[in-house]
C-alpha distance (Angstrom), angle and dihedral (degrees) to the residues before:
residue distance angle dihedral
M1 . . .
I2 3.81 . .
R3 3.78 89.6 .
L4 3.81 91.1 55.7
L5 3.79 91.0 48.3
L6 3.82 91.9 51.0
I7 3.80 92.1 48.5
S8 3.82 90.5 49.9
M9 3.81 92.3 49.7
F10 3.82 90.8 48.7
A11 3.81 91.3 50.8
V12 3.81 91.2 50.6
A13 3.82 91.1 48.5
I14 3.80 92.5 51.4
T15 3.80 91.9 47.5
G16 3.80 90.5 50.8
C17 3.81 90.3 54.1
A18 3.81 94.4 52.3
S19 3.78 111.9 116.0
N20 3.79 120.2 -116.6
V21 3.80 91.2 -155.9
V22 3.79 132.4 63.2
T23 3.80 117.8 -158.2
D24 3.77 135.1 -171.8
Y25 3.79 130.7 -178.3
D26 3.78 145.7 179.5
S27 3.80 104.8 -99.0
G28 3.81 90.1 -155.9
A29 3.82 94.4 57.7
A30 3.81 117.5 107.0
F31 3.80 99.3 -136.9
S32 3.81 91.8 -179.4
D33 3.83 88.9 65.1
Y34 3.81 92.7 62.3
S35 3.79 112.7 93.4
S36 3.81 104.9 151.5
W37 3.78 139.4 43.2
N38 3.78 146.5 175.4
F39 3.76 137.4 177.1
A40 3.80 112.7 -83.7
P41 3.80 113.8 -105.3
T42 3.79 116.2 -103.8
K43 3.79 116.4 -96.8
D44 3.78 92.3 -110.4
G45 3.78 92.0 48.2
E46 3.79 88.1 -126.0
D47 3.76 127.9 113.4
A48 3.78 105.6 -107.8
Y49 3.78 123.6 -166.2
V50 3.79 117.3 -83.0
S51 3.80 117.4 -131.4
L52 3.80 122.6 -136.0
D53 3.80 91.8 -103.0
G54 3.80 89.1 43.7
A55 3.80 90.7 57.0
R56 3.81 90.4 48.2
I57 3.79 91.7 50.2
R58 3.82 93.6 46.7
T59 3.81 91.3 50.8
A60 3.82 91.8 49.0
I61 3.82 92.0 48.2
E62 3.82 91.6 48.2
R63 3.81 89.4 52.0
E64 3.80 93.1 49.6
M65 3.81 94.5 45.8
E66 3.80 88.6 52.2
R67 3.83 88.9 51.4
E68 3.81 88.1 53.5
N69 3.84 87.9 55.5
L70 3.78 92.8 -117.5
E71 3.80 115.5 147.6
Q72 3.79 119.0 -131.9
R73 3.81 110.5 -128.2
A74 3.77 136.9 165.3
A75 3.80 111.9 -65.1
G76 3.83 91.9 -110.7
E77 3.81 92.2 54.6
A78 3.82 100.6 40.3
D79 3.82 123.3 107.5
L80 3.81 92.5 -148.6
L81 3.78 130.3 36.9
V82 3.79 116.7 -155.8
T83 3.79 121.2 -144.4
W84 3.76 126.4 178.6
R85 3.76 136.8 175.9
I86 3.75 140.1 173.9
V87 3.79 110.5 -123.3
T88 3.79 112.7 -151.8
E89 3.79 116.5 -137.7
E90 3.78 129.9 -178.8
R91 3.75 123.7 -143.7
L92 3.77 135.4 171.5
E93 3.78 117.5 -113.2
R94 3.75 128.8 -168.2
V95 3.79 113.3 -125.3
G96 3.78 115.3 -156.6
S97 3.76 126.9 -19.1
G98 3.79 100.3 -74.8
F99 3.77 92.6 -161.3
G100 3.79 123.7 127.9
F101 3.78 134.3 175.1
G102 3.76 128.1 -177.7
L103 3.78 141.6 178.5
G104 3.77 127.1 -162.0
F105 3.79 139.3 -171.5
G106 3.75 129.9 -172.1
S107 3.84 142.1 134.7
G108 3.78 91.3 4.7
N109 3.81 92.4 -54.9
F110 3.76 128.2 116.3
G111 3.79 125.1 -154.6
W112 3.76 139.9 175.0
G113 3.79 137.4 -178.3
I114 3.77 142.6 -171.8
S115 3.78 128.7 -160.7
A116 3.78 122.4 -172.3
P117 3.81 122.3 165.4
P118 3.80 106.4 114.4
P119 3.77 119.7 -144.3
I120 3.82 110.9 -98.5
E121 3.80 129.3 -161.6
K122 3.79 134.8 -175.5
V123 3.80 114.7 -110.9
E124 3.80 123.3 -164.7
E125 3.78 116.3 -148.6
G126 3.77 133.8 175.7
K127 3.80 124.1 -129.1
L128 3.82 118.1 -160.8
V129 3.81 118.4 -130.0
V130 3.84 120.9 -174.4
E131 3.80 123.0 -171.8
L132 3.80 131.2 -173.6
V133 3.80 113.7 -150.4
D134 3.81 126.0 -161.8
S135 3.81 102.6 -122.5
Q136 3.81 93.7 -148.8
N137 3.79 100.4 55.1
K138 3.84 98.0 19.6
Q139 3.82 91.7 -128.4
V140 3.79 126.0 138.3
V141 3.82 107.4 -113.6
W142 3.82 99.6 175.6
R143 3.80 133.9 20.9
A144 3.79 132.9 -177.9
A145 3.80 127.4 -173.6
S146 3.78 126.3 -172.9
R147 3.77 124.8 -129.3
R148 3.79 89.2 -159.3
Y149 3.78 120.5 84.3
L150 3.77 140.1 -142.6
N151 3.78 116.1 -139.9
E152 3.77 134.7 -173.7
S153 3.79 95.0 -111.8
Q154 3.83 94.2 64.9
S155 3.80 120.1 106.0
S156 3.81 120.6 -120.9
E157 3.79 91.0 -105.1
S158 3.79 94.6 50.4
R159 3.83 90.8 46.1
Q160 3.82 89.9 52.5
E161 3.82 92.2 48.2
L162 3.79 92.4 47.1
I163 3.81 93.6 48.3
D164 3.81 91.3 48.3
E165 3.82 91.5 49.6
I166 3.81 93.2 46.5
V167 3.82 95.2 48.7
T168 3.82 91.6 45.1
D169 3.82 90.0 50.7
M170 3.80 90.0 49.4
F171 3.77 95.5 52.5
E172 3.81 93.2 45.6
K173 3.81 82.8 75.8
Y174 3.82 93.9 52.4
P175 2.96 126.8 128.3
P176 3.78 93.6 29.7
G177 3.78 119.3 -125.5
V178 3.80 94.5 29.7
């Protein structure tokens, strides 16, 4: 019994330590040489509208870049350009238990039945990906992707909290090797 309890506690501890962010970087990049940043211009060169989540993400990135002591400059003068996107992913989710069991009696007969297939629905979720691009050679030097998802059923407050947590977790791993 104690053995089972210890194994369960160990499994919970390992799960709690699992990272919610995956990062990758260019091992040849000199991250100490970067001192300024800005958001990358849009592909059209025009200012497009910014969604509610987009504004939340931009604010969180600005906060984290300031914490990294990187100065925000005009896009043409910045060492790093920041791009971000929300990648939509579909997954199947079980809705309800979908399990039934029944017994029956009648006319001297006995019967029973079990049904199992749970109802399943498609759920769309958004995963945040942030990339830092060297403005001189236009190459991505650092990338972070979240393993946590935004979904449409979240309230504004919970979306803000989740975005702040995700972006903070991402930039805890910047610069790499520190």
